[in-house]
Structures are given as structure tokens and as C-alpha cells.
C-alpha positions as CSV (number, residue, x, y, z in Angstrom):
1,M,-212.3,202.1,-16.7
2,L,-210.8,199.1,-18.4
3,T,-208.0,198.7,-21.1
4,Y,-209.2,197.1,-24.5
5,E,-206.5,196.0,-27.0
6,Y,-208.2,197.4,-31.0
7,E,-206.6,196.4,-34.4
8,C,-207.1,198.1,-38.2
9,E,-208.3,195.5,-40.4
10,M,-207.2,198.1,-43.5
11,C,-203.9,199.8,-42.3
12,G,-203.4,196.5,-39.3
13,L,-202.7,199.6,-36.5
14,R,-202.9,198.0,-33.6
15,F,-203.6,200.6,-30.2
16,E,-204.6,200.4,-27.0
17,R,-207.9,202.8,-25.8
18,Q,-208.9,203.1,-22.2
19,Q,-212.8,203.2,-21.8
20,A,-215.9,202.2,-19.5
21,I,-217.1,198.4,-19.5
22,S,-220.3,200.1,-20.3
23,E,-218.9,201.8,-23.4
24,D,-219.3,200.8,-26.8
25,P,-216.4,199.1,-28.9
26,L,-214.9,200.7,-31.2
27,T,-215.3,200.6,-34.4
28,E,-213.8,203.5,-36.6
29,C,-209.4,203.0,-37.0
30,P,-208.2,207.3,-35.8
31,E,-205.2,207.0,-38.6
32,C,-207.2,205.9,-41.5
33,R,-210.8,205.6,-40.7
34,G,-210.8,202.0,-41.9
35,K,-213.2,199.6,-39.3
36,V,-211.1,198.0,-35.9
37,R,-211.6,195.1,-34.0
38,R,-211.6,194.7,-30.4
39,L,-208.6,192.0,-29.6
40,I,-209.2,189.9,-26.6
41,S,-206.3,190.0,-24.3
42,G,-205.0,188.4,-21.3
43,G,-206.3,190.9,-18.7
44,A,-204.4,190.8,-15.6
45,G,-204.6,188.3,-12.7
46,F,-206.3,188.7,-9.4
47,L,-204.9,188.7,-6.3
48,F,-206.7,187.7,-3.6
49,K,-205.8,188.8,0.0
50,G,-207.2,188.5,3.4
51,S,-207.1,185.6,6.2
52,G,-208.3,182.3,4.5
53,P,-207.0,179.0,5.3
54,D,-204.8,179.2,2.8
55,Q,-203.3,182.5,3.5
56,A,-203.1,181.5,7.8
57,S,-200.7,178.3,6.7
58,R,-198.3,180.9,4.9
59,S,-198.2,183.3,8.2
60,E,-197.2,180.8,10.0
61,G,-194.2,179.3,8.1
62,G,-195.7,176.6,5.2
63,C,-196.0,172.7,6.7
64,S,-198.6,172.6,9.4
65,L,-195.9,169.3,10.0
66,E,-193.9,170.6,12.5
67,R,-196.7,171.9,14.6
68,T,-199.5,169.3,14.3
69,G,-197.9,166.8,13.1
70,R,-199.7,166.3,9.8
71,T,-199.1,167.6,6.6
72,C,-201.5,170.1,5.0
73,C,-202.8,167.3,2.9
74,G,-203.3,164.6,5.9
75,R,-199.7,162.8,5.7
76,E,-197.5,162.0,8.4
77,E,-194.5,163.2,6.7
78,R,-193.5,166.2,3.8
79,C,-196.2,164.7,0.9
80,G,-194.1,166.8,-1.7
81,D,-197.5,169.4,-2.9
82,S,-195.5,172.7,-2.9
83,S,-198.5,173.6,-0.6
84,C,-196.4,171.8,2.1
85,G,-193.7,174.4,1.4
86,R,-190.7,172.5,1.6
87,E,-190.4,169.1,0.0
């Protein structure tokens, strides 16, 4: 179920409804029976979990300079990139 936000064009009421993605959008305001429109919202972000290359470097302490002699971007000194860990 997704949460959709709606706004009434007549009375200005804003409300949310949980609906399946396959359901049609609502068309009628629950207060005044006016026409509603579904608003575009920011939505939710995605959190990827697992053991990809980025995840491995974080779990091993960030920058690989101390382990391999090179940073994540191949330099022999810290590059200042946040993915290298510390500057």
C-alpha cells in the first residue's frame, strides 16, 4: 500500500489515503464532495543493503589507503573525496 496526498480544488482540504498502486486516484473530497487532485510528493528514499563494493569499503574502515597503499580513486594520498573516508 502506498500513501497518496490529495487536495480539494473547492475547499482546499489536504488529506492522505493509503491505496494500492493499482487503484484509481480519488476524485471526490470527503468533506465538500468537490473535485480533488492527487499531489506529487517527495516520496521515500531507498536504502540498499547488501555486500556491494561500496558496502565492503565502508565496513573495512572507509579509505583503502592504509590497507592497499592507494585510495578508492587510485591515488597514493588522500583525495579529499568523502568516499575515501577522512580527508
